[in-house]
GULUM-954774 format. One record per atom (N, C-alpha, C, CB): atom name; x, y, z. Coordinates in Angstrom, 1 decimal. Glycine has a CB too. Layout:
<pts>
CA:X:Y:Z
...
</pts>
This chain:
<pts>
N:-46.4:-33.9:-25.4
CA:-46.2:-33.3:-24.1
C:-44.8:-33.7:-23.6
CB:-47.3:-33.8:-23.1
N:-44.4:-34.9:-23.9
CA:-43.1:-35.4:-23.5
C:-42.0:-34.6:-24.2
CB:-43.0:-36.9:-23.8
N:-42.3:-34.3:-25.5
CA:-41.3:-33.6:-26.3
C:-41.1:-32.2:-25.7
CB:-41.8:-33.5:-27.8
N:-42.2:-31.5:-25.3
CA:-42.2:-30.2:-24.7
C:-41.4:-30.2:-23.4
CB:-43.6:-29.7:-24.5
N:-41.6:-31.2:-22.6
CA:-40.9:-31.3:-21.3
C:-39.5:-31.5:-21.5
CB:-41.5:-32.5:-20.5
N:-39.1:-32.3:-22.5
CA:-37.7:-32.6:-22.8
C:-37.0:-31.3:-23.3
CB:-37.5:-33.7:-23.8
N:-37.7:-30.6:-24.2
CA:-37.2:-29.3:-24.7
C:-36.9:-28.3:-23.6
CB:-38.2:-28.8:-25.8
N:-37.9:-28.2:-22.7
CA:-37.7:-27.3:-21.6
C:-36.6:-27.7:-20.7
CB:-39.0:-27.2:-20.7
N:-36.4:-29.0:-20.4
CA:-35.3:-29.4:-19.6
C:-33.9:-29.1:-20.3
CB:-35.4:-30.9:-19.4
N:-33.9:-29.3:-21.6
CA:-32.7:-29.0:-22.4
C:-32.4:-27.5:-22.3
CB:-32.8:-29.4:-23.8
N:-33.4:-26.7:-22.5
CA:-33.3:-25.2:-22.4
C:-32.8:-24.8:-21.1
CB:-34.6:-24.5:-22.8
N:-33.4:-25.3:-20.0
CA:-33.0:-25.0:-18.6
C:-31.5:-25.4:-18.4
CB:-33.9:-25.7:-17.6
N:-31.1:-26.6:-18.9
CA:-29.8:-27.0:-18.7
C:-28.8:-26.1:-19.5
CB:-29.6:-28.5:-19.2
N:-29.2:-25.7:-20.7
CA:-28.4:-24.8:-21.5
C:-28.2:-23.4:-20.8
CB:-29.0:-24.6:-22.9
N:-29.3:-22.9:-20.3
CA:-29.3:-21.6:-19.6
C:-28.4:-21.7:-18.4
CB:-30.7:-21.1:-19.2
N:-28.5:-22.8:-17.6
CA:-27.7:-23.0:-16.4
C:-26.2:-23.0:-16.8
CB:-28.1:-24.3:-15.7
N:-25.8:-23.8:-17.9
CA:-24.4:-23.8:-18.3
C:-23.9:-22.5:-18.8
CB:-24.2:-24.9:-19.4
N:-24.8:-21.8:-19.5
CA:-24.4:-20.5:-20.0
C:-24.2:-19.5:-18.9
CB:-25.5:-20.0:-21.0
N:-25.1:-19.5:-17.9
CA:-25.0:-18.7:-16.7
C:-23.7:-19.0:-16.0
CB:-26.2:-18.9:-15.8
N:-23.4:-20.2:-15.8
CA:-22.1:-20.6:-15.2
C:-20.9:-20.1:-15.9
CB:-22.0:-22.2:-15.0
N:-20.9:-20.3:-17.3
CA:-19.8:-19.8:-18.1
C:-19.7:-18.3:-18.0
CB:-20.1:-20.2:-19.6
N:-20.8:-17.5:-18.1
CA:-20.7:-16.1:-18.0
C:-20.2:-15.7:-16.6
CB:-22.1:-15.5:-18.2
N:-20.7:-16.3:-15.5
CA:-20.2:-16.0:-14.2
C:-18.7:-16.3:-14.1
CB:-20.9:-16.8:-13.1
N:-18.2:-17.4:-14.6
CA:-16.8:-17.7:-14.6
C:-16.0:-16.7:-15.3
CB:-16.5:-19.1:-15.1
N:-16.5:-16.3:-16.5
CA:-15.8:-15.3:-17.3
C:-15.7:-14.0:-16.6
CB:-16.5:-15.1:-18.6
N:-16.8:-13.6:-15.9
CA:-16.8:-12.3:-15.2
C:-15.8:-12.4:-14.0
CB:-18.2:-12.0:-14.6
N:-15.7:-13.5:-13.3
CA:-14.8:-13.7:-12.2
C:-13.4:-13.6:-12.7
CB:-15.1:-15.0:-11.5
N:-13.0:-14.2:-13.8
CA:-11.7:-14.1:-14.3
C:-11.3:-12.7:-14.7
CB:-11.6:-15.1:-15.6
N:-12.3:-12.0:-15.4
CA:-12.1:-10.6:-15.8
C:-11.8:-9.8:-14.5
CB:-13.2:-10.1:-16.6
N:-12.6:-9.9:-13.5
CA:-12.5:-9.1:-12.3
C:-11.2:-9.4:-11.6
CB:-13.6:-9.5:-11.3
N:-10.7:-10.7:-11.6
CA:-9.5:-11.0:-11.0
C:-8.3:-10.3:-11.8
CB:-9.3:-12.5:-10.9
N:-8.4:-10.4:-13.1
CA:-7.3:-9.8:-13.9
C:-7.3:-8.3:-13.7
CB:-7.5:-10.2:-15.4
N:-8.5:-7.7:-13.7
CA:-8.7:-6.3:-13.5
C:-8.1:-5.8:-12.2
CB:-10.1:-5.8:-13.6
N:-8.3:-6.6:-11.1
CA:-7.8:-6.2:-9.8
C:-6.3:-6.2:-9.8
CB:-8.4:-7.2:-8.7
N:-5.7:-7.3:-10.4
CA:-4.3:-7.4:-10.4
C:-3.7:-6.3:-11.3
CB:-3.8:-8.8:-11.0
N:-4.3:-6.0:-12.4
CA:-3.8:-5.0:-13.3
C:-3.9:-3.6:-12.6
CB:-4.6:-4.9:-14.6
N:-5.0:-3.4:-11.8
CA:-5.2:-2.1:-11.1
C:-4.1:-2.0:-10.1
CB:-6.6:-2.1:-10.5
N:-3.8:-3.0:-9.3
CA:-2.8:-2.9:-8.2
C:-1.4:-2.6:-8.9
CB:-2.7:-4.3:-7.5
N:-1.1:-3.3:-10.0
CA:0.2:-3.0:-10.6
C:0.2:-1.6:-11.2
CB:0.4:-4.0:-11.8
N:-0.9:-1.1:-11.8
CA:-1.0:0.3:-12.3
C:-0.9:1.3:-11.1
CB:-2.3:0.5:-13.1
N:-1.6:1.0:-10.0
CA:-1.5:1.9:-8.9
C:-0.1:1.9:-8.3
CB:-2.6:1.4:-7.8
N:0.5:0.8:-8.3
CA:1.9:0.7:-7.7
C:2.8:1.7:-8.4
CB:2.4:-0.7:-7.8
N:2.6:1.9:-9.7
CA:3.5:2.9:-10.4
C:3.3:4.3:-9.9
CB:3.2:2.8:-11.9
N:2.2:4.6:-9.3
CA:1.9:5.9:-8.7
C:2.8:6.2:-7.5
CB:0.4:6.1:-8.3
N:3.4:5.1:-6.9
CA:4.2:5.3:-5.7
C:5.7:5.6:-6.0
CB:4.1:4.0:-4.9
N:6.1:5.5:-7.3
CA:7.5:5.6:-7.7
C:8.1:7.0:-7.3
CB:7.7:5.4:-9.1
N:7.3:8.0:-7.1
CA:7.8:9.3:-6.7
C:8.5:9.3:-5.3
CB:6.6:10.3:-6.6
N:8.2:8.2:-4.5
CA:8.7:8.1:-3.2
C:10.2:7.7:-3.2
CB:7.9:7.0:-2.4
N:10.7:7.1:-4.3
CA:12.1:6.7:-4.4
C:13.0:7.9:-4.2
CB:12.4:6.0:-5.8
N:14.1:7.6:-3.4
CA:15.1:8.6:-3.1
C:15.3:8.7:-1.6
CB:14.7:9.9:-3.7
N:16.1:9.7:-1.2
CA:16.4:10.0:0.2
C:15.7:11.2:0.6
CB:17.9:10.1:0.4
N:14.9:11.1:1.7
CA:14.1:12.2:2.3
C:14.7:12.6:3.6
CB:12.6:11.8:2.3
N:14.9:13.9:3.9
CA:15.4:14.3:5.1
C:14.3:15.0:5.9
CB:16.6:15.3:4.9
N:14.2:14.5:7.2
CA:13.1:15.1:8.0
C:13.5:16.5:8.5
CB:12.8:14.1:9.2
N:12.5:17.4:8.5
CA:12.8:18.8:8.8
C:12.2:19.1:10.2
CB:12.2:19.7:7.8
N:11.3:18.4:10.7
CA:10.7:18.7:12.0
C:11.1:17.7:13.1
CB:9.1:18.7:11.9
N:12.4:17.6:13.4
CA:12.9:16.8:14.4
C:13.2:17.6:15.7
CB:14.1:16.0:13.9
N:13.4:16.9:16.8
CA:13.8:17.6:18.0
C:15.2:18.2:17.9
CB:13.7:16.6:19.3
N:15.5:19.2:18.6
CA:16.9:19.8:18.5
C:17.9:18.7:18.8
CB:17.1:21.0:19.5
N:19.0:18.7:18.1
CA:20.1:17.7:18.3
C:19.8:16.3:17.6
CB:20.3:17.4:19.7
N:18.7:16.2:16.9
CA:18.4:15.0:16.2
C:18.3:15.2:14.7
CB:17.1:14.4:16.7
N:18.4:14.2:13.9
CA:18.1:14.2:12.5
C:17.4:12.9:12.1
CB:19.5:14.3:11.6
N:16.6:13.0:11.1
CA:15.8:11.9:10.7
C:15.7:11.8:9.2
CB:14.4:12.0:11.3
N:15.5:10.6:8.7
CA:15.4:10.4:7.2
C:14.6:9.2:6.9
CB:16.8:10.4:6.6
N:14.2:9.1:5.7
CA:13.6:7.9:5.1
C:14.3:7.8:3.7
CB:12.0:8.0:4.9
N:14.6:6.6:3.4
CA:15.2:6.2:2.1
C:14.3:5.2:1.4
CB:16.7:5.8:2.2
N:14.0:5.3:0.2
CA:13.2:4.4:-0.6
C:13.9:4.0:-1.9
CB:11.8:4.9:-0.8
N:13.8:2.8:-2.3
CA:14.4:2.3:-3.6
C:13.4:1.3:-4.2
CB:15.8:1.7:-3.4
N:13.2:1.5:-5.5
CA:12.4:0.5:-6.3
C:13.2:-0.8:-6.5
CB:11.9:1.2:-7.6
N:12.7:-1.9:-5.9
CA:13.4:-3.1:-6.0
C:12.9:-4.0:-7.2
CB:13.1:-4.0:-4.7
N:11.7:-3.8:-7.6
CA:11.0:-4.6:-8.7
C:9.8:-3.8:-9.1
CB:10.7:-6.1:-8.3
N:9.2:-4.1:-10.2
CA:8.0:-3.4:-10.6
C:6.9:-3.4:-9.6
CB:7.5:-3.9:-11.9
N:6.9:-4.3:-8.6
CA:5.8:-4.3:-7.6
C:6.4:-4.4:-6.2
CB:4.9:-5.5:-7.8
N:7.6:-3.8:-6.0
CA:8.2:-3.8:-4.6
C:9.1:-2.6:-4.4
CB:8.9:-5.1:-4.4
N:8.9:-1.9:-3.4
CA:9.9:-0.8:-3.0
C:10.3:-1.1:-1.5
CB:9.2:0.6:-3.1
N:11.6:-0.9:-1.3
CA:12.1:-1.1:0.1
C:12.6:0.2:0.6
CB:13.3:-2.2:0.1
N:12.3:0.4:1.9
CA:12.7:1.6:2.5
C:13.3:1.4:3.9
CB:11.6:2.6:2.6
N:13.8:2.5:4.5
CA:14.3:2.5:5.8
C:14.1:3.9:6.4
CB:15.8:2.1:5.9
N:13.5:3.9:7.6
CA:13.4:5.2:8.3
C:14.3:5.1:9.5
CB:12.0:5.4:8.8
N:15.0:6.3:9.8
CA:15.8:6.3:11.0
C:15.9:7.7:11.6
CB:17.2:5.9:10.6
N:16.2:7.7:12.9
CA:16.4:8.9:13.7
C:17.7:8.8:14.4
CB:15.2:9.2:14.7
N:18.5:9.9:14.3
CA:19.8:9.9:14.8
C:19.9:11.1:15.8
CB:20.9:10.0:13.7
N:20.6:10.8:17.0
CA:20.8:11.8:18.0
C:22.3:11.9:18.2
CB:20.1:11.6:19.3
N:22.9:13.0:17.7
CA:24.4:13.1:17.8
C:25.0:12.0:16.8
CB:25.0:12.8:19.2
N:25.7:11.1:17.3
CA:26.2:10.0:16.4
C:25.5:8.7:16.7
CB:27.7:9.9:16.6
N:24.5:8.7:17.5
CA:23.8:7.4:17.9
C:22.5:7.3:17.1
CB:23.5:7.4:19.4
N:22.3:6.2:16.5
CA:21.0:5.9:15.8
C:20.1:5.4:17.0
CB:21.2:4.7:14.7
N:19.0:6.2:17.2
CA:18.1:5.9:18.3
C:16.8:5.2:17.8
CB:17.8:7.2:19.0
N:16.6:5.2:16.5
CA:15.4:4.6:16.0
C:15.6:4.1:14.5
CB:14.1:5.5:16.1
N:15.3:2.9:14.2
CA:15.4:2.4:12.9
C:14.1:1.5:12.6
CB:16.7:1.6:12.7
N:13.6:1.6:11.4
CA:12.6:0.7:11.0
C:12.7:0.4:9.5
CB:11.1:1.2:11.3
N:12.5:-0.9:9.2
CA:12.5:-1.3:7.8
C:11.1:-1.1:7.2
CB:13.0:-2.8:7.6
N:11.0:-0.6:6.0
CA:9.8:-0.3:5.3
C:9.7:-1.1:4.0
CB:9.5:1.2:5.2
N:8.5:-1.4:3.6
CA:8.3:-2.0:2.3
C:6.9:-1.7:1.7
CB:8.6:-3.6:2.4
N:6.9:-1.5:0.5
CA:5.6:-1.4:-0.3
C:5.6:-2.6:-1.2
CB:5.5:0.0:-1.0
N:4.5:-3.4:-1.2
CA:4.5:-4.5:-2.1
C:3.0:-4.9:-2.4
CB:5.2:-5.7:-1.4
N:2.9:-5.7:-3.5
CA:1.6:-6.2:-3.9
C:1.5:-7.6:-3.4
CB:1.4:-6.2:-5.5
N:0.4:-7.8:-2.6
CA:0.1:-9.2:-2.1
C:-1.4:-9.4:-2.1
CB:0.7:-9.3:-0.6
N:-1.8:-10.5:-2.6
CA:-3.2:-10.8:-2.8
C:-4.0:-9.7:-3.5
CB:-3.8:-11.1:-1.4
N:-3.4:-9.2:-4.5
CA:-4.1:-8.2:-5.4
C:-4.3:-6.9:-4.7
CB:-5.4:-8.7:-5.9
N:-3.6:-6.6:-3.6
CA:-3.7:-5.3:-2.9
C:-2.3:-4.8:-2.6
CB:-4.5:-5.5:-1.6
N:-2.1:-3.5:-2.4
CA:-0.9:-3.0:-2.1
C:-0.8:-2.8:-0.6
CB:-0.6:-1.6:-2.8
N:0.3:-3.2:0.0
CA:0.5:-3.1:1.4
C:1.8:-2.3:1.7
CB:0.7:-4.5:2.1
N:1.7:-1.5:2.8
CA:2.9:-0.8:3.4
C:3.2:-1.6:4.6
CB:2.5:0.7:3.8
N:4.5:-2.1:4.6
CA:4.9:-3.1:5.7
C:6.0:-2.4:6.5
CB:5.4:-4.4:5.1
N:5.8:-2.4:7.8
CA:6.7:-1.8:8.8
C:7.3:-2.9:9.7
CB:6.0:-0.7:9.7
N:8.6:-2.9:9.7
CA:9.3:-3.9:10.6
C:10.3:-3.1:11.5
CB:10.1:-5.0:9.7
N:9.8:-2.8:12.7
CA:10.6:-2.0:13.6
C:11.4:-3.0:14.5
CB:9.7:-1.1:14.5
N:12.4:-2.5:15.1
CA:13.2:-3.4:16.0
C:12.5:-4.0:17.1
CB:14.4:-2.6:16.5
N:11.4:-3.3:17.6
CA:10.7:-3.8:18.7
C:9.5:-4.8:18.3
CB:10.1:-2.7:19.5
N:9.3:-4.8:17.0
CA:8.2:-5.7:16.5
C:8.6:-7.1:16.5
CB:7.7:-5.2:15.1
N:7.7:-8.0:16.9
CA:7.9:-9.4:16.8
C:7.7:-9.9:15.4
CB:7.0:-10.3:17.7
N:6.8:-9.3:14.7
CA:6.4:-9.6:13.3
C:6.2:-8.2:12.6
CB:5.2:-10.5:13.2
N:6.5:-8.2:11.3
CA:6.2:-7.0:10.5
C:4.7:-6.7:10.6
CB:6.7:-7.1:9.0
N:4.4:-5.4:10.5
CA:3.0:-4.9:10.6
C:2.6:-4.5:9.2
CB:2.8:-3.8:11.6
N:1.5:-5.1:8.7
CA:1.0:-4.8:7.3
C:-0.2:-3.8:7.4
CB:0.5:-6.1:6.6
N:-0.1:-2.7:6.6
CA:-1.1:-1.7:6.5
C:-1.6:-1.8:5.0
CB:-0.6:-0.3:6.8
N:-2.8:-2.0:4.8
CA:-3.4:-2.1:3.4
C:-3.7:-0.7:2.9
CB:-4.7:-2.9:3.4
N:-3.2:-0.4:1.7
CA:-3.4:0.9:1.0
C:-4.9:0.9:0.7
CB:-2.5:1.1:-0.2
N:-5.6:2.0:1.2
CA:-7.0:2.1:1.0
C:-7.3:3.3:0.0
CB:-7.7:2.4:2.3
N:-6.4:4.2:-0.2
CA:-6.5:5.3:-1.1
C:-5.2:5.5:-1.8
CB:-7.0:6.6:-0.4
N:-5.2:5.9:-3.0
CA:-4.0:6.2:-3.7
C:-4.3:7.2:-4.9
CB:-3.3:4.9:-4.3
N:-3.3:8.1:-5.1
CA:-3.4:9.1:-6.2
C:-2.0:9.3:-6.7
CB:-4.0:10.4:-5.7
N:-1.8:10.2:-7.6
CA:-0.5:10.4:-8.2
C:0.5:11.0:-7.2
CB:-0.6:11.3:-9.4
N:0.0:11.6:-6.1
CA:0.9:12.3:-5.2
C:0.6:12.0:-3.7
CB:0.9:13.8:-5.4
N:-0.2:10.9:-3.5
CA:-0.5:10.6:-2.1
C:-1.0:9.1:-2.0
CB:-1.5:11.5:-1.5
N:-0.9:8.6:-0.7
CA:-1.5:7.3:-0.5
C:-1.9:7.3:1.0
CB:-0.6:6.1:-0.9
N:-2.9:6.5:1.3
CA:-3.3:6.2:2.7
C:-3.3:4.7:2.9
CB:-4.7:6.9:3.0
N:-2.8:4.3:4.0
CA:-2.9:2.8:4.4
C:-3.4:2.7:5.8
CB:-1.5:2.1:4.2
N:-4.1:1.6:6.0
CA:-4.7:1.4:7.3
C:-4.6:-0.1:7.8
CB:-6.2:1.7:7.3
N:-4.5:-0.2:9.2
CA:-4.6:-1.4:9.9
C:-5.3:-1.1:11.2
CB:-3.1:-2.1:10.1
N:-6.6:-1.3:11.2
CA:-7.5:-1.0:12.3
C:-7.2:-1.9:13.5
CB:-8.9:-1.0:11.9
N:-6.5:-3.0:13.3
CA:-6.2:-3.9:14.4
C:-5.0:-3.5:15.2
CB:-6.1:-5.3:13.9
N:-4.1:-2.7:14.6
CA:-2.9:-2.3:15.2
C:-3.1:-1.3:16.3
CB:-1.9:-1.7:14.1
N:-2.2:-1.3:17.3
CA:-2.4:-0.4:18.4
C:-2.2:1.1:18.0
CB:-1.5:-0.8:19.6
N:-1.0:1.4:17.5
CA:-0.8:2.7:17.0
C:0.5:2.6:16.1
CB:-0.5:3.8:18.1
N:0.4:3.2:15.0
CA:-0.7:3.9:14.4
C:-1.7:3.0:13.7
CB:-0.2:4.9:13.3
N:-2.9:3.4:13.5
CA:-3.9:2.7:12.7
C:-4.0:3.1:11.3
CB:-5.3:2.8:13.4
N:-3.5:4.3:11.0
CA:-3.5:4.9:9.7
C:-2.2:5.6:9.4
CB:-4.7:5.9:9.6
N:-1.7:5.5:8.2
CA:-0.5:6.2:7.7
C:-0.8:6.8:6.4
CB:0.7:5.2:7.6
N:-0.5:8.1:6.3
CA:-0.8:8.8:5.1
C:0.4:9.6:4.6
CB:-2.0:9.9:5.3
N:0.8:9.4:3.3
CA:1.9:10.1:2.7
C:1.3:11.1:1.7
CB:2.9:9.1:2.1
N:1.8:12.3:1.6
CA:1.4:13.3:0.6
C:2.6:14.0:0.1
CB:0.3:14.2:1.2
N:2.8:14.0:-1.2
CA:3.8:14.8:-1.8
C:3.4:16.3:-1.9
CB:4.2:14.3:-3.2
N:4.3:17.2:-1.5
CA:4.0:18.6:-1.5
C:5.0:19.3:-2.5
CB:4.0:19.2:-0.1
N:4.8:20.6:-2.7
CA:5.7:21.4:-3.5
C:7.1:21.4:-2.9
CB:5.2:22.8:-3.7
N:7.2:21.4:-1.6
CA:8.5:21.4:-0.9
C:9.0:20.0:-0.5
CB:8.3:22.2:0.4
N:8.3:19.0:-0.6
CA:8.7:17.7:-0.2
C:7.6:16.7:0.0
CB:9.6:17.7:1.0
N:7.5:16.2:1.2
CA:6.3:15.3:1.5
C:6.1:15.3:3.0
CB:6.6:13.8:1.1
N:4.9:15.0:3.3
CA:4.4:14.8:4.7
C:3.9:13.4:4.9
CB:3.4:15.9:5.1
N:4.4:12.8:6.0
CA:3.9:11.5:6.4
C:3.2:11.7:7.7
CB:5.1:10.4:6.5
N:2.0:11.2:7.8
CA:1.2:11.4:9.0
C:0.8:10.1:9.5
CB:-0.1:12.3:8.8
N:1.1:9.8:10.8
CA:0.6:8.6:11.4
C:-0.5:9.0:12.4
CB:1.8:7.8:12.1
N:-1.6:8.2:12.5
CA:-2.7:8.6:13.4
C:-3.5:7.4:13.8
CB:-3.6:9.5:12.6
N:-4.3:7.6:14.9
CA:-5.1:6.6:15.4
C:-5.6:7.0:16.8
CB:-4.5:5.3:15.4
N:-6.8:6.6:17.2
CA:-7.3:6.8:18.5
C:-7.2:8.3:19.0
CB:-6.6:5.9:19.5
N:-7.4:9.2:18.1
CA:-7.4:10.6:18.4
C:-6.0:11.3:18.4
CB:-8.0:10.8:19.7
N:-5.0:10.5:18.2
CA:-3.6:11.1:18.1
C:-3.2:11.2:16.7
CB:-2.6:10.2:18.9
N:-2.3:12.2:16.4
CA:-1.8:12.4:15.0
C:-0.4:13.0:15.1
CB:-2.7:13.3:14.2
N:0.6:12.4:14.4
CA:1.9:12.9:14.3
C:2.3:13.1:12.9
CB:2.9:12.0:15.1
N:2.8:14.3:12.5
CA:3.3:14.6:11.2
C:4.8:14.5:11.1
CB:2.9:16.1:10.8
N:5.3:13.9:10.1
CA:6.7:13.8:9.7
C:6.9:14.6:8.4
CB:7.3:12.3:9.7
N:7.6:15.7:8.5
CA:7.8:16.6:7.3
C:9.2:16.3:6.7
CB:7.5:18.1:7.6
N:9.2:16.1:5.4
CA:10.5:15.7:4.7
C:10.7:16.6:3.5
CB:10.5:14.3:4.3
N:12.0:16.8:3.2
CA:12.4:17.4:1.9
C:13.2:16.3:1.2
CB:13.2:18.8:2.1
N:13.2:16.3:-0.1
CA:14.0:15.4:-0.8
C:15.4:15.9:-1.0
CB:13.3:15.1:-2.2
N:16.3:15.0:-0.7
CA:17.7:15.3:-0.8
C:18.0:15.6:-2.3
CB:18.6:14.2:-0.3
N:18.7:16.7:-2.6
CA:19.1:17.1:-3.9
C:19.7:16.0:-4.7
CB:20.0:18.4:-3.9
N:19.3:15.8:-5.9
CA:19.8:14.7:-6.8
C:19.2:13.4:-6.5
CB:21.3:14.6:-6.5
N:18.2:13.3:-5.7
CA:17.5:12.0:-5.4
C:16.2:12.0:-6.1
CB:17.4:11.9:-3.9
</pts>
């Protein structure tokens, strides 16, 4: 009877160690898969690189966004609106991988800190990012079209479209 009890204890200990090992292995695989997926998904954003001219601005104004690939997991951009010869709006933009997720980061002149929007959807020609804690916008969506791209900011029942064409040679 003692032999049987000892055998069962050894078997239980073995199963516990094996379960721990399998769980650790799965966790490592999941972590590696998440990072790999973020890096693979980031490549889907490369179409954004270049200079984009806004087509739906108020009369007397012009607008643009410029994006450049800085590293395999970072793109930097800048959006601006110009009225006559005066720059009336500027914001620094960035797409980056942080904590195994892709973020769209906006740093406007009026912001005390950059605002991070987590990418929640991504495809070969679009992405959506959200920050439900932000006042406005709460959601930003970019979609590549045959003619260019549309960026839509939205939240709390409001929505604004920014329509762009890509500058030739960009």
